[in-house]
N, CA, C, O and the ligand as a Tripos MOL2 file, in Angstrom:
@<TRIPOS>MOLECULE
protein
  285   283    72     0     0
PROTEIN
NO_CHARGES

@<TRIPOS>ATOM
      1 N          -2.7310    7.1870   -3.2930 N.3       1 MET1
      2 CA         -1.3470    6.8630   -2.9340 C.3       1 MET1
      3 C          -1.2350    5.3980   -2.5100 C.2       1 MET1
      4 O          -2.0980    4.8720   -1.8070 O.2       1 MET1
      5 N          -0.1650    4.7570   -2.9480 N.am      2 TYR2
      6 CA          0.0600    3.3500   -2.6510 C.3       2 TYR2
      7 C           1.4910    3.1770   -2.1400 C.2       2 TYR2
      8 O           2.3210    4.0760   -2.2740 O.2       2 TYR2
      9 N           1.7660    2.0160   -1.5550 N.am      3 ALA3
     10 CA          3.1260    1.7400   -1.0980 C.3       3 ALA3
     11 C           3.6370    0.4810   -1.7800 C.2       3 ALA3
     12 O           2.9110   -0.5010   -1.9370 O.2       3 ALA3
     13 N           4.9030    0.5320   -2.1810 N.am      4 LYS4
     14 CA          5.4950   -0.6550   -2.8040 C.3       4 LYS4
     15 C           6.9880   -0.6660   -2.5260 C.2       4 LYS4
     16 O           7.5660    0.3330   -2.0980 O.2       4 LYS4
     17 N           7.6070   -1.8290   -2.7800 N.am      5 SER5
     18 CA          9.0610   -1.9210   -2.7500 C.3       5 SER5
     19 C           9.4440   -2.8600   -3.8800 C.2       5 SER5
     20 O           8.5940   -3.5660   -4.4220 O.2       5 SER5
     21 N          10.7110   -2.8690   -4.2320 N.am      6 SER6
     22 CA         11.0990   -3.7410   -5.3430 C.3       6 SER6
     23 C          11.4180   -5.1560   -4.8790 C.2       6 SER6
     24 O          11.7650   -6.0110   -5.6940 O.2       6 SER6
     25 N          11.3040   -5.4110   -3.5740 N.am      7 SER7
     26 CA         11.6760   -6.7340   -3.0880 C.3       7 SER7
     27 C          10.5000   -7.7020   -3.0030 C.2       7 SER7
     28 O          10.7020   -8.8960   -2.7850 O.2       7 SER7
     29 N           9.2720   -7.2050   -3.1710 N.am      8 THR8
     30 CA          8.1120   -8.0950   -3.1630 C.3       8 THR8
     31 C           7.2260   -7.7980   -4.3650 C.2       8 THR8
     32 O           7.2410   -6.6780   -4.8770 O.2       8 THR8
     33 N           6.4530   -8.7810   -4.8250 N.am      9 PRO9
     34 CA          5.5700   -8.5650   -5.9800 C.3       9 PRO9
     35 C           4.2200   -7.9880   -5.5830 C.2       9 PRO9
     36 O           3.2460   -8.1390   -6.3210 O.2       9 PRO9
     37 N           4.1430   -7.3290   -4.4260 N.am     10 PHE10
     38 CA          2.8720   -6.8000   -3.9420 C.3      10 PHE10
     39 C           2.9570   -5.3010   -3.7150 C.2      10 PHE10
     40 O           4.0280   -4.7660   -3.4250 O.2      10 PHE10
     41 N           1.8270   -4.6320   -3.8480 N.am     11 TYR11
     42 CA          1.7470   -3.2530   -3.3850 C.3      11 TYR11
     43 C           0.7230   -3.1940   -2.2690 C.2      11 TYR11
     44 O          -0.0950   -4.1010   -2.1150 O.2      11 TYR11
     45 N           0.7710   -2.1220   -1.4890 N.am     12 HIS12
     46 CA         -0.0450   -2.0270   -0.2910 C.3      12 HIS12
     47 C          -0.8940   -0.7680   -0.3130 C.2      12 HIS12
     48 O          -0.5700    0.2130   -0.9830 O.2      12 HIS12
     49 N          -1.9850   -0.8190    0.4340 N.am     13 LEU13
     50 CA         -2.8120    0.3650    0.6570 C.3      13 LEU13
     51 C          -2.3520    1.0400    1.9390 C.2      13 LEU13
     52 O          -1.7260    0.4100    2.7910 O.2      13 LEU13
     53 N          -2.6660    2.3310    2.0730 N.am     14 LEU14
     54 CA         -2.1380    3.1220    3.1800 C.3      14 LEU14
     55 C          -3.2120    3.5090    4.1810 C.2      14 LEU14
     56 O          -4.3840    3.6650    3.8380 O.2      14 LEU14
     57 N          -2.7810    3.6590    5.4310 N.am     15 THR15
     58 CA         -3.6570    4.2560    6.4320 C.3      15 THR15
     59 C          -3.7020    5.7700    6.1920 C.2      15 THR15
     60 O          -2.9650    6.2890    5.3540 O.2      15 THR15
     61 N          -4.5630    6.4710    6.9250 N.am     16 GLU16
     62 CA         -4.7460    7.8970    6.6640 C.3      16 GLU16
     63 C          -3.4740    8.7060    6.8580 C.2      16 GLU16
     64 O          -3.2340    9.6710    6.1330 O.2      16 GLU16
     65 N          -2.6530    8.3150    7.8380 N.am     17 GLY17
     66 CA         -1.4180    9.0410    8.0740 C.3      17 GLY17
     67 C          -0.3490    8.8240    7.0080 C.2      17 GLY17
     68 O           0.6410    9.5540    6.9540 O.2      17 GLY17
     69 N          -0.5550    7.8240    6.1690 N.am     18 LYS18
     70 CA          0.3430    7.4790    5.0670 C.3      18 LYS18
     71 C           1.7450    7.0660    5.5320 C.2      18 LYS18
     72 O           2.6710    7.0060    4.7230 O.2      18 LYS18
     73 N           1.9070    6.7830    6.8270 N.am     19 ASP19
     74 CA          3.2070    6.2880    7.2780 C.3      19 ASP19
     75 C           3.1610    4.7930    7.5860 C.2      19 ASP19
     76 O           4.1750    4.1960    7.9480 O.2      19 ASP19
     77 N           1.9880    4.1980    7.4410 N.am     20 LEU20
     78 CA          1.8240    2.7570    7.6340 C.3      20 LEU20
     79 C           0.9350    2.2070    6.5260 C.2      20 LEU20
     80 O           0.0580    2.8960    6.0040 O.2      20 LEU20
     81 N           1.1860    0.9410    6.1800 N.am     21 THR21
     82 CA          0.2380    0.2770    5.2920 C.3      21 THR21
     83 C          -0.9310   -0.2340    6.1260 C.2      21 THR21
     84 O          -0.8390   -0.3210    7.3510 O.2      21 THR21
     85 N          -2.0200   -0.5680    5.4610 N.am     22 LEU22
     86 CA         -3.1670   -1.1260    6.1910 C.3      22 LEU22
     87 C          -2.7670   -2.3900    6.9350 C.2      22 LEU22
     88 O          -3.3080   -2.6800    8.0020 O.2      22 LEU22
     89 N          -1.8200   -3.1490    6.3800 N.am     23 CYS23
     90 CA         -1.4250   -4.4030    7.0250 C.3      23 CYS23
     91 C          -0.3450   -4.1760    8.0770 C.2      23 CYS23
     92 O           0.1740   -5.1400    8.6400 O.2      23 CYS23
     93 N           0.0100   -2.8990    8.3560 N.am     24 GLY24
     94 CA          0.8410   -2.5960    9.5140 C.3      24 GLY24
     95 C           2.3300   -2.4290    9.2520 C.2      24 GLY24
     96 O           3.1040   -2.3250   10.2030 O.2      24 GLY24
     97 N           2.7540   -2.4000    7.9950 N.am     25 ARG25
     98 CA          4.1730   -2.1940    7.6970 C.3      25 ARG25
     99 C           4.4710   -0.7030    7.6420 C.2      25 ARG25
    100 O           3.6290    0.0940    7.2260 O.2      25 ARG25
    101 N           5.6840   -0.3300    8.0690 N.am     26 SER26
    102 CA          6.0040    1.0880    8.0240 C.3      26 SER26
    103 C           6.5150    1.4730    6.6330 C.2      26 SER26
    104 O           7.1470    0.6820    5.9330 O.2      26 SER26
    105 N           6.2180    2.7070    6.2680 N.am     27 VAL27
    106 CA          6.4780    3.1940    4.9170 C.3      27 VAL27
    107 C           7.4120    4.3920    4.9990 C.2      27 VAL27
    108 O           7.2140    5.2760    5.8320 O.2      27 VAL27
    109 N           8.4200    4.4280    4.1490 N.am     28 VAL28
    110 CA          9.2870    5.6000    4.0490 C.3      28 VAL28
    111 C           8.4840    6.7090    3.3610 C.2      28 VAL28
    112 O           7.9150    6.4820    2.2940 O.2      28 VAL28
    113 N           8.4320    7.9020    3.9550 N.am     29 PRO29
    114 CA          7.5480    8.9390    3.4220 C.3      29 PRO29
    115 C           8.1210    9.6760    2.2140 C.2      29 PRO29
    116 O           8.1680   10.9060    2.1920 O.2      29 PRO29
    117 N           8.5520    8.9220    1.2210 N.am     30 ILE30
    118 CA          8.9970    9.5490   -0.0190 C.3      30 ILE30
    119 C           8.2330    8.9480   -1.1850 C.2      30 ILE30
    120 O           7.8960    7.7640   -1.1810 O.2      30 ILE30
    121 N           7.9630    9.7780   -2.1830 N.am     31 VAL31
    122 CA          7.2250    9.3300   -3.3570 C.3      31 VAL31
    123 C           8.2100    9.0400   -4.4810 C.2      31 VAL31
    124 O           8.9970    9.9040   -4.8690 O.2      31 VAL31
    125 N           8.1590    7.8180   -4.9990 N.am     32 ILE32
    126 CA          8.9960    7.4690   -6.1480 C.3      32 ILE32
    127 C           8.0680    6.9720   -7.2530 C.2      32 ILE32
    128 O           7.4540    5.9120   -7.1280 O.2      32 ILE32
    129 N           7.9710    7.7370   -8.3230 N.am     33 ASP33
    130 CA          7.0320    7.3930   -9.3870 C.3      33 ASP33
    131 C           7.6950    6.6890  -10.5600 C.2      33 ASP33
    132 O           7.0450    6.3870  -11.5600 O.2      33 ASP33
    133 N           8.9900    6.4300  -10.4330 N.am     34 ARG34
    134 CA          9.6380    5.6520  -11.4880 C.3      34 ARG34
    135 C          10.2160    4.3910  -10.8500 C.2      34 ARG34
    136 O          10.3600    4.3180   -9.6300 O.2      34 ARG34
    137 N          10.5450    3.4040  -11.6730 N.am     35 PRO35
    138 CA         11.0710    2.1650  -11.0990 C.3      35 PRO35
    139 C          12.2850    2.4320  -10.2310 C.2      35 PRO35
    140 O          13.2220    3.1100  -10.6510 O.2      35 PRO35
    141 N          12.2660    1.8970   -9.0200 N.am     36 ALA36
    142 CA         13.3680    2.1250   -8.0950 C.3      36 ALA36
    143 C          13.7550    0.8010   -7.4640 C.2      36 ALA36
    144 O          12.8950   -0.0060   -7.1120 O.2      36 ALA36
    145 N          15.0220    0.5890   -7.3270 N.am     37 LYS37
    146 CA         15.4850   -0.6300   -6.6720 C.3      37 LYS37
    147 C          15.7040   -0.3360   -5.2010 C.2      37 LYS37
    148 O          16.7950    0.0590   -4.7900 O.2      37 LYS37
    149 N          14.6730   -0.5280   -4.4240 N.am     38 THR38
    150 CA         14.8110   -0.3480   -2.9840 C.3      38 THR38
    151 C          13.9210   -1.3470   -2.2860 C.2      38 THR38
    152 O          12.7790   -1.5700   -2.6870 O.2      38 THR38
    153 N          14.4530   -1.9470   -1.2340 N.am     39 SER39
    154 CA         13.6520   -2.9280   -0.5190 C.3      39 SER39
    155 C          12.7530   -2.2580    0.5130 C.2      39 SER39
    156 O          11.9210   -2.9180    1.1340 O.2      39 SER39
    157 N          12.9190   -0.9370    0.6990 N.am     40 SER40
    158 CA         12.0460   -0.2280    1.6370 C.3      40 SER40
    159 C          10.7100    0.0780    0.9650 C.2      40 SER40
    160 O          10.6490    0.4060   -0.2190 O.2      40 SER40
    161 N           9.6620   -0.0390    1.7420 N.am     41 LEU41
    162 CA          8.3550    0.3710    1.2390 C.3      41 LEU41
    163 C           8.3490    1.8850    1.1030 C.2      41 LEU41
    164 O           8.6780    2.6020    2.0480 O.2      41 LEU41
    165 N           7.9770    2.3650   -0.0700 N.am     42 HIS42
    166 CA          7.8860    3.8060   -0.2930 C.3      42 HIS42
    167 C           6.5890    4.1080   -1.0210 C.2      42 HIS42
    168 O           5.8870    3.1980   -1.4650 O.2      42 HIS42
    169 N           6.2770    5.3810   -1.1400 N.am     43 LEU43
    170 CA          5.0120    5.7820   -1.7290 C.3      43 LEU43
    171 C           5.1050    5.8690   -3.2440 C.2      43 LEU43
    172 O           6.1630    6.1520   -3.8050 O.2      43 LEU43
    173 N           3.9930    5.6240   -3.8800 N.am     44 THR44
    174 CA          3.8990    5.8380   -5.3200 C.3      44 THR44
    175 C           2.4980    6.3550   -5.6180 C.2      44 THR44
    176 O           1.5300    5.9250   -4.9910 O.2      44 THR44
    177 N           2.3870    7.2820   -6.5770 N.am     45 SER45
    178 CA          1.1140    7.9910   -6.7930 C.3      45 SER45
    179 C           0.0660    7.1220   -7.4720 C.2      45 SER45
    180 O          -1.1160    7.1680   -7.1330 O.2      45 SER45
    181 N           0.5220    6.3320   -8.4340 N.am     46 ASP46
    182 CA         -0.4300    5.5600   -9.2310 C.3      46 ASP46
    183 C          -0.4290    4.1060   -8.8050 C.2      46 ASP46
    184 O           0.5750    3.5920   -8.3140 O.2      46 ASP46
    185 N          -1.5660    3.4450   -8.9960 N.am     47 ARG47
    186 CA         -1.6460    2.0270   -8.6560 C.3      47 ARG47
    187 C          -0.6650    1.2480   -9.5300 C.2      47 ARG47
    188 O          -0.7270    1.3340  -10.7570 O.2      47 ARG47
    189 N           0.2320    0.4940   -8.9120 N.am     48 PRO48
    190 CA          1.2130   -0.2530   -9.7210 C.3      48 PRO48
    191 C           0.5210   -1.3690  -10.4920 C.2      48 PRO48
    192 O          -0.0100   -2.3050   -9.8940 O.2      48 PRO48
    193 N           0.5260   -1.2710  -11.8100 N.am     49 THR49
    194 CA         -0.2040   -2.2510  -12.6190 C.3      49 THR49
    195 C           0.5710   -3.5610  -12.7530 C.2      49 THR49
    196 O           0.0040   -4.5850  -13.1340 O.2      49 THR49
    197 N           1.8660   -3.5260  -12.4400 N.am     50 ASP50
    198 CA          2.6690   -4.7350  -12.5860 C.3      50 ASP50
    199 C           2.7490   -5.5330  -11.2860 C.2      50 ASP50
    200 O           3.3950   -6.5790  -11.2380 O.2      50 ASP50
    201 N           2.0990   -5.0440  -10.2410 N.am     51 LEU51
    202 CA          2.1580   -5.7190   -8.9500 C.3      51 LEU51
    203 C           0.7620   -6.1420   -8.5130 C.2      51 LEU51
    204 O          -0.2470   -5.6260   -8.9920 O.2      51 LEU51
    205 N           0.7380   -7.0920   -7.5930 N.am     52 GLU52
    206 CA         -0.5260   -7.5550   -7.0330 C.3      52 GLU52
    207 C          -0.8070   -6.8480   -5.7180 C.2      52 GLU52
    208 O           0.1130   -6.5290   -4.9650 O.2      52 GLU52
    209 N          -2.0920   -6.6040   -5.4460 N.am     53 LEU53
    210 CA         -2.4510   -6.0040   -4.1600 C.3      53 LEU53
    211 C          -2.2000   -7.0130   -3.0420 C.2      53 LEU53
    212 O          -2.5890   -8.1780   -3.1320 O.2      53 LEU53
    213 N          -1.5410   -6.5340   -1.9870 N.am     54 CYS54
    214 CA         -1.2870   -7.3390   -0.7970 C.3      54 CYS54
    215 C          -2.6000   -7.9090   -0.2610 C.2      54 CYS54
    216 O          -3.5840   -7.1820   -0.1230 O.2      54 CYS54
    217 N          -2.6160   -9.1970    0.0370 N.am     55 LYS55
    218 CA         -3.8600   -9.8480    0.4510 C.3      55 LYS55
    219 C          -4.3800   -9.3000    1.7820 C.2      55 LYS55
    220 O          -5.5860   -9.1480    1.9730 O.2      55 LYS55
    221 N          -3.4550   -9.0080    2.6960 N.am     56 GLU56
    222 CA         -3.8810   -8.4600    3.9880 C.3      56 GLU56
    223 C          -4.5150   -7.0840    3.8160 C.2      56 GLU56
    224 O          -5.5570   -6.7940    4.4050 O.2      56 GLU56
    225 N          -3.8810   -6.2410    3.0080 N.am     57 CYS57
    226 CA         -4.4350   -4.9100    2.7490 C.3      57 CYS57
    227 C          -5.8120   -5.0260    2.0960 C.2      57 CYS57
    228 O          -6.7350   -4.2940    2.4530 O.2      57 CYS57
    229 N          -5.9490   -5.9380    1.1480 N.am     58 ALA58
    230 CA         -7.2220   -6.1090    0.4480 C.3      58 ALA58
    231 C          -8.3200   -6.5000    1.4310 C.2      58 ALA58
    232 O          -9.4430   -6.0000    1.3620 O.2      58 ALA58
    233 N          -7.9700   -7.4090    2.3540 N.am     59 ARG59
    234 CA         -8.9670   -7.8810    3.3140 C.3      59 ARG59
    235 C          -9.3670   -6.7550    4.2770 C.2      59 ARG59
    236 O         -10.5500   -6.5590    4.5580 O.2      59 ARG59
    237 N          -8.3800   -6.0300    4.7710 N.am     60 ILE60
    238 CA         -8.6730   -4.9480    5.7140 C.3      60 ILE60
    239 C          -9.4810   -3.8460    5.0270 C.2      60 ILE60
    240 O         -10.4000   -3.2730    5.6130 O.2      60 ILE60
    241 N          -9.1180   -3.5630    3.7740 N.am     61 ASP61
    242 CA         -9.8390   -2.5400    3.0150 C.3      61 ASP61
    243 C         -11.3040   -2.9430    2.8570 C.2      61 ASP61
    244 O         -12.2000   -2.1080    2.9820 O.2      61 ASP61
    245 N         -11.5420   -4.2250    2.5830 N.am     62 GLN62
    246 CA        -12.9190   -4.7010    2.4400 C.3      62 GLN62
    247 C         -13.6640   -4.6280    3.7600 C.2      62 GLN62
    248 O         -14.8350   -4.2510    3.7970 O.2      62 GLN62
    249 N         -12.9860   -4.9890    4.8460 N.am     63 ASP63
    250 CA        -13.6120   -4.9000    6.1710 C.3      63 ASP63
    251 C         -14.0370   -3.4690    6.4500 C.2      63 ASP63
    252 O         -15.1380   -3.2270    6.9450 O.2      63 ASP63
    253 N         -13.1550   -2.5110    6.1300 N.am     64 GLN64
    254 CA        -13.4820   -1.1090    6.3790 C.3      64 GLN64
    255 C         -14.6670   -0.6710    5.5410 C.2      64 GLN64
    256 O         -15.5410    0.0520    6.0190 O.2      64 GLN64
    257 N         -14.6960   -1.1100    4.2850 N.am     65 ALA65
    258 CA        -15.7960   -0.7320    3.4090 C.3      65 ALA65
    259 C         -17.1160   -1.2840    3.9360 C.2      65 ALA65
    260 O         -18.1390   -0.6000    3.8860 O.2      65 ALA65
    261 N         -17.0990   -2.5160    4.4410 N.am     66 SER66
    262 CA        -18.3630   -3.0680    4.9390 C.3      66 SER66
    263 C         -18.7540   -2.4280    6.2750 C.2      66 SER66
    264 O         -19.9400   -2.3070    6.5810 O.2      66 SER66
    265 N         -17.7650   -2.0220    7.0640 N.am     67 ASP67
    266 CA        -18.0890   -1.2740    8.2850 C.3      67 ASP67
    267 C         -18.8560   -0.0030    7.9530 C.2      67 ASP67
    268 O         -19.8180    0.3440    8.6370 O.2      67 ASP67
    269 N         -18.4280    0.6880    6.9020 N.am     68 GLU68
    270 CA        -19.0820    1.9370    6.5450 C.3      68 GLU68
    271 C         -20.5190    1.6940    6.1130 C.2      68 GLU68
    272 O         -21.4180    2.4750    6.4270 O.2      68 GLU68
    273 N         -20.7220    0.6020    5.3900 N.am     69 ILE69
    274 CA        -22.0830    0.2910    4.9450 C.3      69 ILE69
    275 C         -22.9780   -0.0230    6.1470 C.2      69 ILE69
    276 O         -24.1340    0.3960    6.2010 O.2      69 ILE69
    277 N         -22.4220   -0.7700    7.1100 N.am     70 LEU70
    278 CA        -23.2020   -1.1460    8.2770 C.3      70 LEU70
    279 C         -23.3540    0.0240    9.2610 C.2      70 LEU70
    280 O         -24.2350    0.0010   10.1200 O.2      70 LEU70
    281 N         -22.5150    1.0230    9.1370 N.am     71 GLY71
    282 CA        -22.5800    2.1890   10.0240 C.3      71 GLY71
    283 C         -21.9700    1.8450   11.3370 C.2      71 GLY71
    284 O         -21.9200    2.6870   12.2340 O.2      71 GLY71
    285 ZN         -0.2780   -4.8640    2.7650 Zn       72 ZN72
@<TRIPOS>BOND
     1     1     2 1
     2     2     3 1
     3     3     4 2
     4     3     5 am
     5     5     6 1
     6     6     7 1
     7     7     8 2
     8     7     9 am
     9     9    10 1
    10    10    11 1
    11    11    12 2
    12    11    13 am
    13    13    14 1
    14    14    15 1
    15    15    16 2
    16    15    17 am
    17    17    18 1
    18    18    19 1
    19    19    20 2
    20    19    21 am
    21    21    22 1
    22    22    23 1
    23    23    24 2
    24    23    25 am
    25    25    26 1
    26    26    27 1
    27    27    28 2
    28    27    29 am
    29    29    30 1
    30    30    31 1
    31    31    32 2
    32    31    33 am
    33    33    34 1
    34    34    35 1
    35    35    36 2
    36    35    37 am
    37    37    38 1
    38    38    39 1
    39    39    40 2
    40    39    41 am
    41    41    42 1
    42    42    43 1
    43    43    44 2
    44    43    45 am
    45    45    46 1
    46    46    47 1
    47    47    48 2
    48    47    49 am
    49    49    50 1
    50    50    51 1
    51    51    52 2
    52    51    53 am
    53    53    54 1
    54    54    55 1
    55    55    56 2
    56    55    57 am
    57    57    58 1
    58    58    59 1
    59    59    60 2
    60    59    61 am
    61    61    62 1
    62    62    63 1
    63    63    64 2
    64    63    65 am
    65    65    66 1
    66    66    67 1
    67    67    68 2
    68    67    69 am
    69    69    70 1
    70    70    71 1
    71    71    72 2
    72    71    73 am
    73    73    74 1
    74    74    75 1
    75    75    76 2
    76    75    77 am
    77    77    78 1
    78    78    79 1
    79    79    80 2
    80    79    81 am
    81    81    82 1
    82    82    83 1
    83    83    84 2
    84    83    85 am
    85    85    86 1
    86    86    87 1
    87    87    88 2
    88    87    89 am
    89    89    90 1
    90    90    91 1
    91    91    92 2
    92    91    93 am
    93    93    94 1
    94    94    95 1
    95    95    96 2
    96    95    97 am
    97    97    98 1
    98    98    99 1
    99    99   100 2
   100    99   101 am
   101   101   102 1
   102   102   103 1
   103   103   104 2
   104   103   105 am
   105   105   106 1
   106   106   107 1
   107   107   108 2
   108   107   109 am
   109   109   110 1
   110   110   111 1
   111   111   112 2
   112   111   113 am
   113   113   114 1
   114   114   115 1
   115   115   116 2
   116   115   117 am
   117   117   118 1
   118   118   119 1
   119   119   120 2
   120   119   121 am
   121   121   122 1
   122   122   123 1
   123   123   124 2
   124   123   125 am
   125   125   126 1
   126   126   127 1
   127   127   128 2
   128   127   129 am
   129   129   130 1
   130   130   131 1
   131   131   132 2
   132   131   133 am
   133   133   134 1
   134   134   135 1
   135   135   136 2
   136   135   137 am
   137   137   138 1
   138   138   139 1
   139   139   140 2
   140   139   141 am
   141   141   142 1
   142   142   143 1
   143   143   144 2
   144   143   145 am
   145   145   146 1
   146   146   147 1
   147   147   148 2
   148   147   149 am
   149   149   150 1
   150   150   151 1
   151   151   152 2
   152   151   153 am
   153   153   154 1
   154   154   155 1
   155   155   156 2
   156   155   157 am
   157   157   158 1
   158   158   159 1
   159   159   160 2
   160   159   161 am
   161   161   162 1
   162   162   163 1
   163   163   164 2
   164   163   165 am
   165   165   166 1
   166   166   167 1
   167   167   168 2
   168   167   169 am
   169   169   170 1
   170   170   171 1
   171   171   172 2
   172   171   173 am
   173   173   174 1
   174   174   175 1
   175   175   176 2
   176   175   177 am
   177   177   178 1
   178   178   179 1
   179   179   180 2
   180   179   181 am
   181   181   182 1
   182   182   183 1
   183   183   184 2
   184   183   185 am
   185   185   186 1
   186   186   187 1
   187   187   188 2
   188   187   189 am
   189   189   190 1
   190   190   191 1
   191   191   192 2
   192   191   193 am
   193   193   194 1
   194   194   195 1
   195   195   196 2
   196   195   197 am
   197   197   198 1
   198   198   199 1
   199   199   200 2
   200   199   201 am
   201   201   202 1
   202   202   203 1
   203   203   204 2
   204   203   205 am
   205   205   206 1
   206   206   207 1
   207   207   208 2
   208   207   209 am
   209   209   210 1
   210   210   211 1
   211   211   212 2
   212   211   213 am
   213   213   214 1
   214   214   215 1
   215   215   216 2
   216   215   217 am
   217   217   218 1
   218   218   219 1
   219   219   220 2
   220   219   221 am
   221   221   222 1
   222   222   223 1
   223   223   224 2
   224   223   225 am
   225   225   226 1
   226   226   227 1
   227   227   228 2
   228   227   229 am
   229   229   230 1
   230   230   231 1
   231   231   232 2
   232   231   233 am
   233   233   234 1
   234   234   235 1
   235   235   236 2
   236   235   237 am
   237   237   238 1
   238   238   239 1
   239   239   240 2
   240   239   241 am
   241   241   242 1
   242   242   243 1
   243   243   244 2
   244   243   245 am
   245   245   246 1
   246   246   247 1
   247   247   248 2
   248   247   249 am
   249   249   250 1
   250   250   251 1
   251   251   252 2
   252   251   253 am
   253   253   254 1
   254   254   255 1
   255   255   256 2
   256   255   257 am
   257   257   258 1
   258   258   259 1
   259   259   260 2
   260   259   261 am
   261   261   262 1
   262   262   263 1
   263   263   264 2
   264   263   265 am
   265   265   266 1
   266   266   267 1
   267   267   268 2
   268   267   269 am
   269   269   270 1
   270   270   271 1
   271   271   272 2
   272   271   273 am
   273   273   274 1
   274   274   275 1
   275   275   276 2
   276   275   277 am
   277   277   278 1
   278   278   279 1
   279   279   280 2
   280   279   281 am
   281   281   282 1
   282   282   283 1
   283   283   284 2
@<TRIPOS>SUBSTRUCTURE
     1 MET1         2 RESIDUE 1 A MET
     2 TYR2         6 RESIDUE 1 A TYR
     3 ALA3        10 RESIDUE 1 A ALA
     4 LYS4        14 RESIDUE 1 A LYS
     5 SER5        18 RESIDUE 1 A SER
     6 SER6        22 RESIDUE 1 A SER
     7 SER7        26 RESIDUE 1 A SER
     8 THR8        30 RESIDUE 1 A THR
     9 PRO9        34 RESIDUE 1 A PRO
    10 PHE10       38 RESIDUE 1 A PHE
    11 TYR11       42 RESIDUE 1 A TYR
    12 HIS12       46 RESIDUE 1 A HIS
    13 LEU13       50 RESIDUE 1 A LEU
    14 LEU14       54 RESIDUE 1 A LEU
    15 THR15       58 RESIDUE 1 A THR
    16 GLU16       62 RESIDUE 1 A GLU
    17 GLY17       66 RESIDUE 1 A GLY
    18 LYS18       70 RESIDUE 1 A LYS
    19 ASP19       74 RESIDUE 1 A ASP
    20 LEU20       78 RESIDUE 1 A LEU
    21 THR21       82 RESIDUE 1 A THR
    22 LEU22       86 RESIDUE 1 A LEU
    23 CYS23       90 RESIDUE 1 A CYS
    24 GLY24       94 RESIDUE 1 A GLY
    25 ARG25       98 RESIDUE 1 A ARG
    26 SER26      102 RESIDUE 1 A SER
    27 VAL27      106 RESIDUE 1 A VAL
    28 VAL28      110 RESIDUE 1 A VAL
    29 PRO29      114 RESIDUE 1 A PRO
    30 ILE30      118 RESIDUE 1 A ILE
    31 VAL31      122 RESIDUE 1 A VAL
    32 ILE32      126 RESIDUE 1 A ILE
    33 ASP33      130 RESIDUE 1 A ASP
    34 ARG34      134 RESIDUE 1 A ARG
    35 PRO35      138 RESIDUE 1 A PRO
    36 ALA36      142 RESIDUE 1 A ALA
    37 LYS37      146 RESIDUE 1 A LYS
    38 THR38      150 RESIDUE 1 A THR
    39 SER39      154 RESIDUE 1 A SER
    40 SER40      158 RESIDUE 1 A SER
    41 LEU41      162 RESIDUE 1 A LEU
    42 HIS42      166 RESIDUE 1 A HIS
    43 LEU43      170 RESIDUE 1 A LEU
    44 THR44      174 RESIDUE 1 A THR
    45 SER45      178 RESIDUE 1 A SER
    46 ASP46      182 RESIDUE 1 A ASP
    47 ARG47      186 RESIDUE 1 A ARG
    48 PRO48      190 RESIDUE 1 A PRO
    49 THR49      194 RESIDUE 1 A THR
    50 ASP50      198 RESIDUE 1 A ASP
    51 LEU51      202 RESIDUE 1 A LEU
    52 GLU52      206 RESIDUE 1 A GLU
    53 LEU53      210 RESIDUE 1 A LEU
    54 CYS54      214 RESIDUE 1 A CYS
    55 LYS55      218 RESIDUE 1 A LYS
    56 GLU56      222 RESIDUE 1 A GLU
    57 CYS57      226 RESIDUE 1 A CYS
    58 ALA58      230 RESIDUE 1 A ALA
    59 ARG59      234 RESIDUE 1 A ARG
    60 ILE60      238 RESIDUE 1 A ILE
    61 ASP61      242 RESIDUE 1 A ASP
    62 GLN62      246 RESIDUE 1 A GLN
    63 ASP63      250 RESIDUE 1 A ASP
    64 GLN64      254 RESIDUE 1 A GLN
    65 ALA65      258 RESIDUE 1 A ALA
    66 SER66      262 RESIDUE 1 A SER
    67 ASP67      266 RESIDUE 1 A ASP
    68 GLU68      270 RESIDUE 1 A GLU
    69 ILE69      274 RESIDUE 1 A ILE
    70 LEU70      278 RESIDUE 1 A LEU
    71 GLY71      282 RESIDUE 1 A GLY
    72 ZN72       285 GROUP 0 **** ****
């Protein structure tokens, strides 16, 4: 599950509760799998291929992955 909105060219990764992005933005808990014109961050099932991953989310995701390796 990913979060996106039509107002930015980025998509975000989600925390476990799926109500926040990793970078701390709140997400509307609805899934929209077709193009939608909404500036609110909402959920989408598939990785959006037309958008770029948010840099903050990417960094936090990498930090978490390396934490797991280090234990
Ligand atoms: Zn983000």
